[in-house]
N, C-alpha and C positions, 0 to 999 in steps of 0.2 A: 802647510800645503793645501791647495784648494781641491785637489783630486781631479781637476780638469787637465786636458792636454795643454802643453805650452802653445802660446800664440806667436806666430810670425806675422808681423804687421807690414802692410804694403806701403805705408807712408808716414813719416813724421818730419817735423821741422826743428828737431831738438838742437841741431848745431846752431841755428839762428838764436834759439833761446839761451844757449850757453854763451854765445858771443854777447848778446844783449845784456844779460844779467851778471855775467862773470861767475856763475855758480859752477860747481864741479859735477861732472857726470857720475862720479864714483860715490858721492855723498847724498844723503836724503835732503831734499829741499822742499820748501813750501811754494816755491816758484815753479812755473811751468808744469808739465805733465809727466815727463819721463826723466828718471835717473836710474842708476843700477839698483838702488835699494827698492824703490817703488816698483820697478820692473819685476824684481824677484818676488815681491809681495803679491803682485797681481798675476804672476805666471806669464809675463811677457818675455819670450825667449829671444827676441831680436826683431829686426825689421829693416826696411829700406830707410837709409839715413840721407835725407835730401840736402844737396848743396844748391841753395837758392840764392841767386845774385840779386840784391836789391838795386833797382834802377838808380843811377846817380842823381837824377832829378828828384825822385821820391826820397832818396836818402837825405838829400839836403833839406827838403821840406820837413821831414820827420825830425831833423835835428833842431828845428827852429823852436823858439819859445813863444812864438806868435800863435795864438789859438786859431786864427783864420788860416794860417799856413798849415797847421796841423790838420784842420778840417779839409783843406784842399788836398793834402796828402792822402787822407783816408778815402776821399771820393775819386781819386785819380783814375782808378780802374773800373769805375762804375759804368763808363761809356767809352766806346772806341774813339770818340772825338777828343777826349782828354788824354789819351795815351801818349806817352813820350815817343820819340823816335827810337829805333833799335839802338841799344847801348854799344859803345865801342868794344871791339874784340879784346884789345889789350886790357881794358878795365875789367871785363868779365873774367879773363884768364887770371889776372892778379887776385881777384876776389875768390875765385875757385881754388887757387893754390893755397890761400890762407885757410879756407874752410876744410879742404882735404887734409892739410897739414895738422889741423886740430884733431880731426878724426883719427889720423894715424898715430898721433901722440896718445890719444886715449887708449888705443890698443897697446902701445908700447909700455905705458905706465900702469896697465891694469893687472900686471902679474899673472897673466893668463886667464883673467876673468872675462875678457872681451876679445873677440876675434873678428877681423874683417874677412868675410867669406868671398871666395872667388868661384866656387863650384857648388852644385847641389849636394854633392857628397859631404862637403865641409859643413853645409847648413844642417844636414841630418845629424852629423856627428855632434855639432854644437847643441842641438836640441836634445840629443840623447844624454850628453854629459853635463848639461847645465851651463855651458859657456855661452855668454851673450853674443849673438851673431849680428854683425853690422854689414849691410849691403850698401856699397857706395853708389849713390844715385844723383844725377843732375836733374833738377826740376827747371827745365829750360835749357836749350842747346846753345845758349849765348857764348860759352867758353870754347866752342868748337869752330874750327876754320873750315873753309870750303874743301880743301884738299885732303883732309883727314889726318894731318900730321899731329895735331893736338890730341885727337882721339887715341892715337897710339901711345902717347905719353900718359894720358889719364888712365888708359886701360892698364898700362904697366903698374900704375899706382893702386889699382884695384877697382876702377870704375866698371860696373857691370849692368847699369841701367841708365837710360836717358829719356826723360820726358821732353818732347820736342819743343814745348812752349809752356809758359805760365799764362795767366790771363792778361796778355799783352801781345804786341807784335814783335817779331825779331827778324833776323836775316833769312830765315827758313820758312816761316809760317806765322800764323797768329792763333791766339786762344779766344775763349769766350769771355765776355765781360761779366761782371757781377751784377746781374739784373734779375728781377723776379716780377711777374712770371715771364719766362722767355724760353724759346726753343734753342737748342744748341746749334741750330742752323743759322748762325749769325754773321758769317763772313766767308772769305776765301779760304782755300786749303793750302796745300804745299806749293811753293814755287819750285823751279827746277833745281835749285840748291837743296831744298828740302827733300825732294825726291831722291837726289843723289845721296843725301845724308842717310836716308832709310836704307839704301843699298850698302853704304859703308858700315852701318850698325849691324845689318844682317851678316855681312861678310865677317865681321869681328865677333859675331855671336853675342852682341850686347842687347839686352831687353829694351824694347821701345814702349814707353808709357803714353797712353792716349788720353789720360785725364787732362783736362783744361783745353784741349784742342777743339777747334770748330768741328761741326759734323762733317763738313766737306773735307777737312783735313783727316778726319777719322777714315773716311772712305778712300781717300788718296793713299793712306798708309796701307789699308786693307788690300788695295789693288796691287801693291808692290811687294809687301813683306812675305817672307817664307816662314815666319815664326808665328806662334800663337798670339792673338790679340790680347793686350793687357791694358786694363784701366785700373791703376793702382788704388785710387781713392775717389770713387764715384758711385752714386746710388741710382735708384730707379726714377726716371723723369715722370713716369705716370703717377707716382705718389707725391713727388715734390717737383714742381715744374720750374726748376732753375736750369739754365743751360749747362751747369756743371754736372748734371746727371745724365744718364744714358736712356735713350729712347728704346722702345721694344725692338725696333729694327736693329739698333746697335747691339743690344743684348743677344739677339739671334745670331748676329755675325760673330760675336765673341764665342758663343756656343759652337758654331760651325767650325771655328778654328781651334777648338779645344783650349781656349784661353781662359781668362779669369778677370773678374771685377771684384775689387776690395771695398767693403762697406766703409764709407766715410762717416765719422761720428759727429761732424759739425752740425750743430743744431739747425742752422738755416738750410742745410741740404736734406734734413730729415722731416722737418715740420711741414704740414700741408700748406701753411700760410707763408712759408719761406722766411720767417722772421728769425733774426739772430737772438733767440730767447732760450736760455738754458733750461726752461721748464719743459723738458721733453722726456716722456716716460721711456724706459728701456723697451717697452713693448713696441714703440715706434721704430726702434732700431731693428727689432726682430721682424717687423712688418716688411721693411725694405729687404732684409735677407730672404725672407720667405717669398717675396715677389720675384726676386732674382733667381732663387732656386727653382721656382715653378716654371720659369721661362728658359733657364739654361741648364738645369740639373745641379745636383749637389756638388758635382766635381768642378764647377766653374765659378764658385763663389768663395771669397776669402775675406780677410780683414784689411782695412786700409785707413786707419784711425784719423790721420791728420793731427795727431798729438803735437802740441807746442806750436801749432799754426792755425788753430781754429777754436771755436767756442764749444766746449764739451757739455753734454747733458749733465745737469747738476747731480743727478743720482750716481752717475759714473765718476765724474770729477777728474780722475787721472788714471795712470797705468795701474795703480794699486786697486782700482775699482773693477778691473776686468772680470774677476770671478762673478760679479753680479750680472754682467752681460751673458756669460756662459750659462749661468743658472737660468736666466730668462729664456735662452734657447732650449735648454733641457726641459724647462717647464712647458714649452710650446710643443714638445714631442720629439725633438731631435735625438737620435740615438748616439751612443758613445762613438761609433764609427763615423757618423755624420759630423759630430762635433770635432773630431780629430781632422777630418777633411777640411772643414771651414777654418779651423784654428791654424793649421800649418800644412797639412798634407797636399792640398791643391797648389799651394805656392811651390812646394818642393817639386811637384810634377811639372808644372809649367816652366819653372826655371831650368829644370833638367832638359826639357825638350828645347828650350831656347838656347841654352849654353852648350848643350851636348855633353855635359859631365856633371 
């Protein structure tokens, strides 16, 4: 045991990794970043497990053996001009059902080692007794219909968090492209269906994730929602000027709402030059945390790794390396109480305020 508090993580794409590689979540693997064995080694107590729907156009390109098609697939989201049209609802729902089913099966086959949480009380209980806690999350609202019927079904299955969009456009809003340097003020915000979706999620007490959305979309949500503002996996724009990070004004709004921003471990969102280069010292991760703490207070900062969906700093590598990050925070002067708040306490508070239990 590392001696550090367990970490509850705001974002991972592990279900995508499990589908792509065929590996088991229950067994240690050298592929990807998270499995139950490495999670226990690193003190990862659970997190948001993202259901991300690969666009059908992108999926077809990625399946090609043609290097030019693969390059086209990789660059598709670099600019709004190359984004595909919003995906069909039926396709998105079918893909979401497959991913949710896989997560539910992990819980069923874990012999009590894994639990899909639906309340903050369940999360706290899991962190106390060592049960791995999975929070079901949609990274992109594509599987949801305008009338809210699908939301009821997915909620019954355990869905407790929805990111309104990824870095693309959908039937509700659009996200920011993968550019550098660039401001998050890159395009329009919510349309009328998007605004109604925010109201539906508030009524159902489902968390709304603002990572990936345009700055205008961020402010549109802030004007409507009655819940704390949450950016599950975004850093400080002033330190790394990618549109995926948060401006000082956005950080201030999160603080005012008693919300939270989770540190994204992706190298390109940490480095000053924005390059996807794993040569990133742990001190740079602490710099981003420290910057956000200075502007929002210790109670509004958490972890949001982007494990299995991004390039990790080489020194960290995967979930088993998390004690190194915690030690770096301790070396910077963070107290045991402050480490506990960043590791999981702030997530528990925000989710309790959002879910009401």
